C-alpha positions, 0 to 999 in steps of 0.5 A: 406049813408053820403055825401062824402064832401071831394070828392065833394069839390075835384071834384068842385075844379078840375072843377074850375081849369080845367075850368078856365084854359080852359076859359083863353086859349079859350078867348086868342085863339079867341081874335080878336087881334090874328086873324092871324098867331102867332109864328111858325103857319106860318109854321105848318098851311100852311103845314096842309092846303097844305097836305089837298089840296094834299089829295083833301080836300078843307077847307073854311075861312069865313069872317063873316063881309061881308059873303065872302070866301078866295081863294088863286090863285097860279100860276105855276111860277113868269112868269106865274103870271106876264102874267095872274095876271091881267086876274085873277083880272078881273075875280075876279072883275066880281064876286065882290071880296071884298079883294085882296092881292098880295103875293110878295114872291111866285107866288100867289094872294088872293081874298075874294069872296062873298060866293054865287059867290064862285063856279062860280068864281072858275069854271070861273078861272079854265076854263080860266087858267087851269094851275093855282091852287086854294086853298080855305081857309085863306090867306097864310103868305107871305113866300118863297115857302110856297104854297109847304111847308109840314113841313116834318122835323117833324112827322104829328100827331100834324098837323093832329090835326090842320087839324081837326080844319081846316076842321071845318073852316080854321080860326085862332081860329079853328086851335087852338081849338084842342090845347085848348081842349088838355090843358084841357085833360092834366090838367085832366091827371095830376090830375088823375096821382097824385091821382093814385100815392097817393090816395090823393085829396090834392096831386092831386090838388097840381099837377093840380094847377101847370099844370093849371097855367103853362105859357108854357102850356098856351102859346102853347095851344093858338098857332097852333103848335105841342108842346101842343100835345107832352105834351098831349101824354106825360101826357097820357104816364105817366098816363098809366105807373103809372097805369101799363098799359104797352101795352097802354103805348107803344102805347102812347109813339109812339103817342108822337113821332108822334106828334114831335120826342121829344114826344118819349124822355121818351121811355127809362123809359118804356124800363127800366120798362119792363126790371125791371118787367120781365113780359116776352119777349112777353110783352117786344116785344109788349109793348116795340117795336111793339105798339110804332112803330104802335103808330108812324106810323099810324098817318103818313098814311095821309102824306104817302098817300099824299106824297108816302111812298118812299118820306115820308121815305126819308124825315123822315130819312133826318129830323134827320140831320136837327134836329141835325144841327145848324140853325144859330143865332136867338135872341130867342134861348134858350138851355135846361139849360136856361128853368130852369130859364126862361132866354129867353122866346120865343115870339109868339105875342106882344100886347097881349103878348103871350110868351112861358115862363117857370116856374122856380120854377116848373122846378128847383124843379125837380133838388132838388127832385132828392134827395127825389125821392128814399124815395118817390119811396120806399113809393109809387110804380111807383112814380119814373116814372114821374121824370124819364120821366122828366130827360130822356127828358132833357137828350135827349135834352142834347144829341141833343145839344151835337150832333149839334142841338143847336137851341133850344127854350123855348117852347120845355119845354112844354113836361116837364110840365105834369110830373113835375106837377105830381112830384110836387104834389106827393113830396110836399104832402109827404114831407110837414107836412100838419098837420101844415096847418090843425091845423093852419086852425082850430086855424084860424077858432076858432079865427073867431068864437070867434070874431064873438060871441064877435062882436054879444055881442058888437052890441046887 
């Protein structure tokens, strides 16, 4: 059996592109210059730490330079802090603390204690001040009431991933590690989806290229926020839909909504697909309603356990008012139409610069491809679905804006990238005369061979 060199080259290129994207994201996420909160990590990471604390799970930050652990000492009030802060500091001194931070916006202090003394320090502090709360781990951002913040305005699946990393170690790199891994999976799903639609290695590689180098995906993968997980489940949803796996698609769209509500913005496409294919009421009920609901609710169970069902439900229902409200002026606000031209990228960090920039070529192409998709859909079954998910998501963002949710940011566009990359791969493969490139490459190769022979004759 002859060697399938095209398949080998394809696999090598896929590995190189996914590996290169992963390496860049990994190096950025682990950069010593980013060893602190960046972007909206100041909200999502403390919320994750607080939820773990409510569940009775302790996390640990280890300062490797001096083998110490971080300890947040939280007082019940400002008056309690004023009365007992000195005593807590004296206990920490007894156990040889190496770092001390006095929070100014909430009643707490932070110590780094030698690891061998950690348990003794905590026991001594609790014995002397039983009313204080001890939260081990990385220091908090100095924000008002951050010790109680749970980010209930968003669902919890994205924070579940952050918590998984945090349980390994409460360290900026580990907060971000699940997102770095998610980026690699997104790229793989994009490549597989384009190949599933076209059976073409070239189309798959084109789609993968746009995904692997996308600046929005890259930025959100290195920040412990929610949007990279939205993109992950959107990519999974699109792959399962074009593969005609209706039940799994229903579960995936529910998981997307559980990461962040805009992860469910592609649901109308599943709804239309199930109606269009008329595969029976049972399939419609299970794939279109029951499984999406389960996909949304199951990841919420840790939060429900920690908060109580009634409180969780009240907060969830109340979150819709928050999503549809104007949050006030913000220099980084970027309404959905600005994403198409990368008008106002959201800054996560300066020096090194980490900005949620969009790819104007990729997103603007989706406008042009509206006119090509009917032919593509006729030629390739299910090829309409990725573009439909893209525009369904845009439509829902537009509806949010119209209803009052005018505070939108460029990193929201992360959810658009996987399906846009798939569309780019499929459409470019179908509308470009690739024979022009193949024949041109043959001509170039012939010229190189002839030039080599000529050079050999001249140098003899």
